[in-house]
N, C-alpha and C positions, 0 to 999 in steps of 0.2 A: 690423771689430768690435773693441770694446775693453771688456774685463770691468770692470764697475763695482765700486766699493767699497761695502760695507755700513756706512753711516754711523751707523745707530741701529736697535735692535730692543728694543721695550718691550711688556710684557703689561699690558693694562688691561681694564676692564669695558666700555668703549664709546669710539668715536671719532666725533666730529661734525664735519661740514664746515660751516663758517660761511659767511655771504653774502660775506664778503671773500675766501673761497677758502682761508683758513687752517684748520688742524685744531685741535680741542679734544680732548684726551685725558681721559677721565673714569675716575677710580678706577684710577690706576697700581697694579699689584699687585706686592708683594714676596713675599707668602706667602698661601696659601689656608688659612683657619682656619674649621673647622666643628665643631659639637658631636657630630656623628655621620657615619659613612660607611656605605655609599656615598653620594657627593654628586654630584648632577647640577646643572651650571651651565647657566642659561638661555642665557647669552652670555659668551664670552671672546674677546678680540681680541688679535692680535699686530700691532703697528704697526711698520712697517719703512720705512726711507728709504735709497735707493741714490743714489750720486753718482759723477761722474768716470768715466763709461763711454759707450759708444756701441754701439747695435745692439738687437736683439730678444732678450728673455730670458724665462725662466719661473722664478718664485720658488716653491719648495716650502716649506711650513711644516708641521712635524710636532710632535706631542706624544706622548712615549713614557712608559710606566710604568716601574717599577724593573726589570722583566724585559725591558726593551727592546721591549715589544710596543706597537705604534702604537695610540693611542686616538683620534687625530684627525689629519687631514691635509687641506690645501688646496693648490691650485696657482693661481697668479696670473701670467698673462702681462703683460709690460710692455715698452715701447719707450723708449729714450733716443736722441733724434735727433742730439744732439751732447754732448760731454763737459762742457760748461758747465751742462747741465740736471740735474735730479734727478727721481727717481720715488719717490712715497710709496704704499706698499701697506698695506692693512689685511686681514689674514686673520681671517675671522669663523668662530668655532666655536660651533655651537649644540647644546645638549643633551649637552655633554661630560661624561662620567662618570668620577669619581675613586673607584675602588673601596675604597681604604684610604689612611690617611696615609702619607706617604713622600716620597721625592725623585723627581719626574717631570723629564723632559728636554724642552726646547724646542729644536728644530732649525730653522735657516734655511738653505735650500739655493738655489743659483743654477744652473740647468740641471743638476740632480741632483748638483751638487758641494757638499758641506757647507761653509758659510761661517761659521756660528757655532752653538754649542751652549752652553745654560746651564740651570741647575737652577731648577725651580719647586717649592718645597716645600709640601706639604699637611700640615697639623698638626691634631690634635684638641684642642679647647679645651673646658674645663668651663664649663657654663652656670651663672651666678650664681643662687642661689635667690631667688625673688621676695621682695621686702621687704614687711613688713606694717606698716601704719600704725596707730597707736593713737588 
């Protein structure tokens, strides 16, 4: 067994598998902006790609609030048959609820070992008043 490297981890609204076998990432997210909280998202995806490893593994993907409480978790088993291959995983979160604006953490684990942690910021934005036409 050879532990793979995490080549990429991105948050997006959706990931589509094309007929060619390639992936299309829809709505890569830098920040979650909403006029009010709590906010429930219909779908949130974490796209990851592993390379340069060999063996059977389990990817854990967690989202934590500012108090370090887990608000979402998925586990994805995958296999790399040799170190020249790569594995692409998509962790789907449905109905994820953000109680308030703040800094949430996204963690990517490999066999329960933390490989990457980054911030997903949720902010409150003011809605523009409707314009009136004369």
